[in-house]
C-alpha positions in Angstrom: 138.7 91.5 74.3 138.4 93.8 71.3 141.4 96.4 71.2 140.9 98.6 68.2 138.6 100.4 69.4 139.3 104.3 68.7 136.6 106.3 71.5 134.6 105.2 74.5 131.0 106.6 74.1 129.7 106.0 78.0 125.8 106.2 78.7 124.5 106.2 82.5 121.1 105.6 82.2 119.6 106.5 85.0 115.8 106.2 86.9 115.2 110.1 87.0 118.0 111.6 84.1 120.6 110.0 81.8 123.2 111.4 79.9 126.8 110.5 78.1 130.7 111.2 77.7 133.1 110.1 75.3 136.8 109.8 75.6 139.3 108.5 72.9 141.9 106.2 73.9 144.8 108.7 73.9 143.2 111.4 75.8 143.5 112.3 79.6 140.2 113.5 80.3 136.8 112.7 79.0 134.3 115.0 78.0 130.2 115.0 78.7 127.7 116.8 77.8 126.2 119.5 80.3 123.8 121.9 77.9 120.8 119.4 77.1 117.9 121.0 74.9 115.1 122.4 76.9 116.9 121.8 80.3 116.4 124.4 82.6 119.8 124.0 84.1 123.1 123.6 83.0 123.2 119.6 84.6 125.3 116.3 83.0 122.1 114.4 81.9 118.9 115.2 80.7 115.3 114.0 81.9 114.6 109.9 81.0 111.6 110.6 79.5 109.7 109.4 76.4 106.6 111.0 74.5 104.4 108.4 73.1 101.8 108.9 70.4 98.8 106.8 69.8 101.1 104.7 67.0 103.8 103.8 70.0 106.2 106.8 68.1 108.5 108.7 70.1 107.0 112.3 69.6 110.0 113.6 72.3 112.8 112.9 75.2 114.2 114.2 77.9 113.2 117.1 79.1 111.5 118.3 75.7 108.8 115.7 76.2 107.8 117.7 78.9 107.8 120.7 76.7 106.5 119.5 74.0 103.5 117.9 75.7 102.7 121.9 77.3 102.8 122.5 73.5 99.9 119.8 72.6 97.8 120.5 75.8 97.8 124.1 74.6 96.5 123.0 71.2 93.9 120.8 72.7 95.1 118.0 71.3 97.8 116.3 73.8 94.7 113.7 74.6 96.3 110.7 72.6 99.9 111.3 74.0 101.8 109.6 77.3 104.5 110.8 79.0 106.9 108.1 80.4 109.2 108.4 83.0 111.1 106.7 85.9 110.6 103.4 84.1 113.9 101.9 84.6 112.5 100.8 87.8 109.6 99.3 86.3 112.0 96.3 85.7 111.5 95.3 89.3 108.2 96.8 90.6 106.4 96.3 87.2 104.3 93.7 85.8 105.1 91.4 83.5 104.3 88.7 81.3 106.1 86.3 78.9 107.7 89.0 76.5 109.1 91.0 80.2 108.3 93.7 82.3 105.9 96.3 80.9 104.1 99.3 81.8 100.3 100.0 80.7 99.5 103.3 78.3 96.7 105.1 80.6 95.4 106.4 77.3 94.6 103.4 75.9 95.2 100.3 77.9 98.0 98.8 75.7 100.8 97.1 76.9 104.2 98.8 76.2 107.5 97.0 77.0 110.2 98.0 79.1 113.0 96.6 77.3 111.3 98.7 74.1 111.7 101.7 76.2 115.4 101.4 77.1 116.3 100.7 73.6 114.3 103.5 72.4 115.9 106.3 74.8 119.7 105.1 74.8 119.7 105.2 70.7 118.2 108.8 71.5 121.5 109.5 74.0 123.9 107.4 71.8 122.9 109.6 68.3 123.3 112.6 70.1 127.1 111.5 71.7 127.7 110.4 68.0 126.9 113.6 66.6 128.7 115.7 68.9 131.8 113.2 67.9 131.2 113.7 64.3 130.7 117.7 65.2 134.1 117.6 67.1 136.1 116.0 65.2 137.7 115.8 61.4 134.9 113.1 60.1 133.7 111.2 63.0 134.7 107.6 63.8 133.6 104.2 62.2 130.9 101.7 64.4 134.1 99.4 64.7 136.1 102.3 66.3 133.3 102.7 68.7 133.0 100.9 72.5 130.1 101.4 74.0 129.6 101.3 78.1 126.2 101.3 79.1 126.2 101.7 83.0 123.8 99.3 85.4 123.1 99.3 89.4 125.6 97.1 91.5 122.3 95.3 92.9 121.0 94.5 89.5 120.3 90.2 88.9 122.0 88.6 86.1 118.8 88.6 83.8 118.5 92.5 84.2 122.3 92.9 82.9 120.8 90.6 79.7 118.2 93.0 79.5 119.8 96.0 78.9 122.2 94.1 76.4 119.1 93.0 74.3 118.6 96.8 74.7 121.5 97.9 73.3 121.2 95.7 70.7 117.8 96.7 69.5 118.7 100.0 69.6 121.7 99.6 66.9 124.7 100.2 69.0 125.8 96.4 68.5 124.8 93.3 66.7 123.9 90.0 67.8 127.0 88.4 66.8 130.2 87.6 69.7 132.7 89.8 67.8 129.4 92.5 68.1 129.6 91.6 71.7 133.1 93.0 72.5 132.0 96.8 71.4 129.7 96.5 74.4 130.9 96.9 78.6 128.3 96.7 80.9 129.9 99.2 83.9 128.8 99.1 87.8 127.6 102.5 88.4 129.8 102.7 91.7 132.5 101.0 90.3 132.9 103.6 88.0 132.1 106.3 90.2 135.2 104.6 92.0 137.1 105.0 89.5 136.6 109.1 88.8 137.1 109.3 92.7 140.7 108.0 92.2 141.3 110.2 89.1 140.1 113.3 91.1 141.7 112.3 94.3 145.0 110.7 93.4 146.9 112.1 96.5 144.8 110.7 99.1 144.3 107.3 97.7 147.3 105.8 97.5 148.0 102.0 98.0 146.2 100.4 100.7 143.5 102.8 101.2 140.0 101.6 101.5 137.3 103.8 100.1 133.7 102.8 99.8 131.4 104.6 97.3 127.8 105.5 98.0 126.2 106.0 94.9 122.9 107.8 95.6 120.7 107.9 92.6 117.3 108.9 91.5 115.9 105.3 91.7 118.5 103.5 94.0 121.4 103.8 96.7 124.5 101.4 95.4 127.7 100.5 97.8 130.9 99.4 97.2 134.1 99.3 99.0 137.4 99.1 96.8 141.0 98.9 98.1 143.6 100.9 96.3 146.7 98.4 94.9 150.0 99.8 93.8 150.0 100.8 89.9 146.9 102.2 90.7 144.5 99.6 90.5 141.1 98.9 92.2 140.5 95.9 94.4 137.1 95.1 95.8 137.1 94.1 99.1 133.5 92.8 99.8 130.4 92.1 97.4 128.1 95.4 96.9 125.0 96.3 98.3 122.2 98.6 97.2 118.7 99.2 97.5 115.4 101.2 96.4 116.5 104.7 98.5 117.2 106.9 96.2 115.9 110.7 95.6 112.5 109.5 93.8 110.9 107.9 97.2 111.5 111.1 98.6 109.4 113.0 96.5 106.9 109.7 96.7 106.8 111.0 100.5 106.3 114.7 99.6 103.5 113.6 97.3 101.6 111.5 100.3 102.2 114.8 102.3 100.2 117.0 99.7 97.6 113.9 99.5 96.7 114.4 103.3 97.2 118.3 102.7 95.4 118.8 99.9 93.5 115.5 99.7 94.6 112.7 97.0 91.4 113.3 94.8 92.5 117.1 94.1 96.2 115.9 93.6 94.7 113.0 91.2 92.9 115.6 89.2 96.0 118.0 89.1 98.3 115.4 87.9 95.2 113.8 85.2 93.9 117.6 84.1 96.8 119.5 84.2 100.2 117.5 83.5 102.4 119.9 82.5 101.8 121.8 85.7 101.8 118.8 87.8 105.3 118.5 86.1 106.2 121.7 86.7 105.3 121.4 90.6 107.6 118.8 90.8 109.8 120.9 89.2 109.6 123.5 92.0 109.8 120.5 94.7 113.2 119.4 93.3 114.9 122.6 94.4 113.1 122.5 97.0 114.4 119.3 98.3 117.6 119.8 97.1 117.9 123.4 98.6 116.8 122.0 101.9 119.4 122.0 104.7 118.2 121.6 108.4 120.9 123.9 109.5 120.7 126.9 107.5 117.2 126.8 105.5 115.0 128.7 108.5 111.8 127.3 110.3 109.9 127.6 107.4 109.6 126.8 103.6 107.1 128.4 101.7 105.7 126.2 99.0 103.8 127.6 96.4 100.1 126.8 95.5 100.5 126.5 91.6 97.5 128.5 90.4 95.4 126.1 88.7 96.2 123.4 91.8 94.5 126.2 93.3 91.5 126.7 91.3 90.8 122.9 91.5 90.8 123.1 95.4 89.0 126.4 95.4 86.2 124.8 92.9 86.6 120.8 94.6 87.7 121.5 98.2 87.0 125.2 99.7 87.4 123.4 102.7 90.8 122.6 102.5 91.8 126.2 101.5 89.7 127.4 104.4 91.9 125.0 106.6 95.1 126.2 105.2 93.9 129.6 106.0 93.5 128.9 109.3 96.7 126.8 109.9 98.9 129.8 108.1 98.2 132.9 109.5 95.4 133.3 107.0 98.0 132.2 104.2 96.2 130.0 101.4 98.6 130.6 98.4 101.5 128.4 99.9 101.9 125.2 101.9 103.8 126.0 104.7 106.5 123.1 105.5 108.4 123.7 108.8 111.7 122.3 109.7 110.7 118.6 111.1 108.2 118.3 108.3 111.0 118.2 105.6 113.0 116.4 107.9 110.2 113.4 108.1 110.0 113.9 104.4 113.2 112.9 104.0 113.1 110.4 106.8 112.2 106.8 105.4 114.2 107.3 102.5 117.4 108.4 104.4 116.8 105.4 107.2 116.9 102.8 104.0 119.8 104.5 103.2 121.9 104.5 106.3 120.8 100.8 107.3 122.2 100.0 103.8 125.6 101.3 104.6 125.2 99.9 108.0 125.1 96.6 106.6 127.8 96.6 104.1 129.9 97.8 107.1 128.7 94.6 108.6 129.8 92.4 105.4 133.1 94.3 105.8 133.4 92.6 109.1 137.4 93.6 110.6 137.8 95.3 107.8 138.3 99.3 107.9 137.3 101.8 105.4 139.5 105.0 105.4 136.9 107.3 102.9 133.6 107.6 102.4 132.8 109.1 98.8 129.2 110.1 98.4 128.3 110.5 94.5 125.2 110.5 92.3 122.6 113.5 92.1 121.3 113.0 95.3 124.3 113.0 97.5 124.4 116.7 96.7 121.5 117.1 99.3 122.6 118.9 102.4 120.2 116.8 104.5 121.6 113.4 103.1 125.6 114.8 103.8 124.4 115.5 107.2 122.8 112.6 108.1 125.8 110.4 106.5 128.0 112.9 108.9 126.2 112.4 111.8 125.9 108.4 111.3 129.5 107.3 110.3 132.1 109.9 110.8 133.5 107.6 113.9 134.0 104.6 111.5 135.9 106.5 108.7 138.7 109.4 108.6 137.0 111.6 105.9 133.2 111.5 104.2 134.0 113.4 100.7 131.6 114.8 98.0 133.6 114.7 95.2 133.7 117.6 92.2 130.9 117.2 89.7 129.1 114.2 91.8 126.7 114.2 89.0 128.9 113.2 86.2 130.5 110.9 88.9 129.4 108.0 86.7 129.6 109.1 83.4 133.0 109.9 83.3 134.5 106.8 85.4 132.4 104.9 82.9 134.4 106.3 79.9 137.6 105.6 82.1 136.7 102.1 82.8 135.8 101.5 78.9 139.4 103.0 78.0 141.3 100.9 80.8 138.9 98.0 82.1 142.0 96.6 83.9 142.1 99.3 86.2 139.3 96.8 88.3 142.0 94.2 89.2 139.1 92.1 91.3 135.6 91.7 92.6 133.5 89.6 95.1 131.0 87.5 93.5 127.5 88.6 94.7 126.4 85.1 94.3 127.3 81.3 94.3 127.4 80.2 90.6 127.7 76.5 89.6 126.9 73.7 86.8 124.6 71.1 86.7 126.9 67.7 86.9 126.6 64.0 87.3 129.0 62.7 89.7 129.5 58.9 90.2 126.6 57.8 93.0 127.4 57.8 96.9 125.7 55.8 98.9 124.7 58.0 102.2 125.9 61.4 100.9 123.9 61.3 97.7 119.6 61.1 97.9 118.7 57.9 96.8 116.0 59.8 94.8 119.0 61.3 92.7 120.2 58.0 91.6 120.8 56.7 88.1 122.0 54.1 86.1 124.6 54.9 83.5 125.0 51.7 81.1 127.8 52.5 79.0 129.6 53.8 82.4 128.4 50.6 84.2 127.9 52.7 87.5 125.3 54.8 88.9 125.4 58.6 88.7 124.1 61.3 90.8 121.5 63.1 88.7 120.8 67.1 89.6 124.0 67.8 91.5 125.2 71.3 92.1 128.7 71.8 90.6 130.2 75.1 92.5 132.4 77.1 90.3 132.6 80.2 92.8 131.5 80.7 95.7 129.6 84.2 97.2 131.7 86.3 98.2 134.8 85.3 96.6 137.8 87.1 95.3 138.1 86.8 91.4 140.7 88.5 89.6 139.1 90.0 86.4 141.5 88.0 84.6 140.5 85.0 85.9 139.4 81.8 83.9 137.6 78.5 85.5 138.1 75.7 83.0 136.5 71.8 83.5 136.5 68.7 81.4 133.4 66.7 80.8 133.0 63.5 79.4 129.9 61.8 77.5 127.9 59.3 80.0 126.9 57.6 76.7 129.3 56.5 74.4 127.1 57.3 71.3 126.3 60.9 72.7 126.1 63.4 70.0 125.6 66.7 71.9 126.4 68.0 75.5 123.7 70.4 77.6 125.3 72.7 80.2 122.9 74.4 82.8 124.0 76.9 85.1 122.4 78.2 88.3 123.1 80.6 91.0 121.9 80.8 94.4 122.7 83.4 97.6 123.8 80.3 99.9 127.3 79.4 100.3 126.6 76.0 100.3 124.7 74.2 97.8 124.2 70.7 96.9 121.2 70.0 94.7 120.1 72.3 91.6 116.4 71.3 92.3 117.2 73.5 95.9 114.8 76.2 96.6 117.1 78.6 96.8 118.6 78.3 93.2 117.9 79.5 90.3 118.3 78.6 87.2 120.6 81.1 85.0 120.9 79.9 81.4 122.3 77.2 79.0 124.5 76.1 76.7 124.3 73.7 73.7 127.7 71.9 72.5 127.5 69.8 69.5 129.7 66.3 69.5 129.5 65.1 65.7 131.7 62.8 65.9 131.6 59.7 68.2 135.2 58.5 67.4 136.4 57.8 70.9 133.8 56.8 72.7 133.6 57.8 76.4 136.9 59.0 76.0 136.2 62.5 74.4 136.5 65.6 76.0 134.3 68.9 76.2 136.4 71.6 77.6 134.8 74.0 79.3 135.6 77.4 80.5 134.0 80.2 82.3 135.1 84.0 83.0 133.3 85.2 86.4 135.8 88.3 87.1 134.1 90.8 84.8 130.4 92.4 85.2 128.9 89.5 82.9 129.5 85.4 83.2 130.9 84.4 80.0 131.5 81.0 78.9 133.8 79.3 76.3 133.3 75.5 75.4 135.6 73.6 72.8 134.7 70.0 71.7 137.8 68.4 71.9 137.4 65.8 69.1 135.9 67.8 66.4 137.6 71.1 67.2 133.9 73.0 67.1 134.1 76.2 69.6 131.0 77.8 71.4 130.9 80.9 73.2 128.4 83.1 74.7 127.4 85.6 78.0 124.7 82.9 79.3 121.9 83.1 78.0 119.6 84.1 80.8 116.5 82.0 81.7 114.4 84.8 82.7 111.1 84.4 81.1 111.5 87.2 78.2 
């Protein structure tokens, strides 16, 4: 691990909002930005928005993208500009081709690849962070003195992590060499939050305390459970879990309600013809959503209908306004959101979130949890906190929202970058293995896998899954697994290793339906002296957030290092 860094720069790339924090290695605390250009309020993050022109150039980013779109519309020249938001979720829900996930520019039908969008966005965040560091220090820092940390959801697959690393390379944070790779850490978001919670609540989090982190973000909820060990370290108790139950899905439910109330046709017209006004309406909804408290908000919330939306209704659906007036004592300029309606808008997302937390408790078995920490921007919602209290107050001693929950991941990621060893052990989220060819054993191996090795003078079994770690296994972060391999052909000049994963605990063959091919590593063996007795030593590093492999041909001394090259198809 590289130890020559002077400063850690952590980037929390979120579905709805993103930000950064930085921390010099001899500092006690980190610094984050809470004043973003054109952000209506002070907050640790800005909007994850990009405004793209007809030539695929970035016109503006963050909250400035919305302001710039409004300026272009006022001048009547906005038709060739495309506002992109929530593109992080397109990694999973978007369309894909051989080059990866993409979104379609509604103006011209062209594909815009998510990898490029992420790279563009994190480059803007990184440049702003470096500018602040330069302005606040005597001369800034050199590239080689920076350790970058990019946060990722705990539920992301290995190929998603690989995509983020490639995005960081494309953004210019790091190069493509093995040495450059050491300057970037991928940090699990709830793990970063756990570190932050430990820092702000040291008195409560004594050794043997178990805490569950429920990271409620814009796109996902991520959950991990850690036990505090001596000297302040953290052990993961069970594999983390999560799901697509972030606050954006409450927004989706609200829009569905509006479509039902005001017709989908008018809402679609409003979004297409008045995109800035539409976004301003969503900002108003954001304030309404965050402030909704079933115990204190009263029976009715008055949500104003924006003037341009009202005019569309008057011109296209006057009957809708008449129906509103009839239902609301003559008021057709607001939408009356009853407490029951608001609770119904929240319910699908909160039901999914609660179910995810329940699943994490089930995975713990007899393990008890002492404290639940609610972090992330969505955790500030009173209705969310009340629901969590209702469902889980009997399972834990305390349920806490720490100070500045929206900055928890940023600050925790910066602290992790300074001291990664604070995480002592993780739980494997999958069973991992390598393809091996052991001696064929009749009755144990399938006849279809039987092959003759002439130089060895025996039958081997093809496509066997050589298990390295199993799902749920506790793996110290400094653990190494080393295996020696020998050639099956005395004149063999290369050895190819293919790596696999499975959600199952017991795996026999690499071509079973539930097995996924992860990647491969080629080791060249130029010297054939030694024949079948030559050794290739392969070491696997599973305790970190990315899988790493090192292979050495003992005869030639050639060494190969890699993070597994994931075969994701893009």
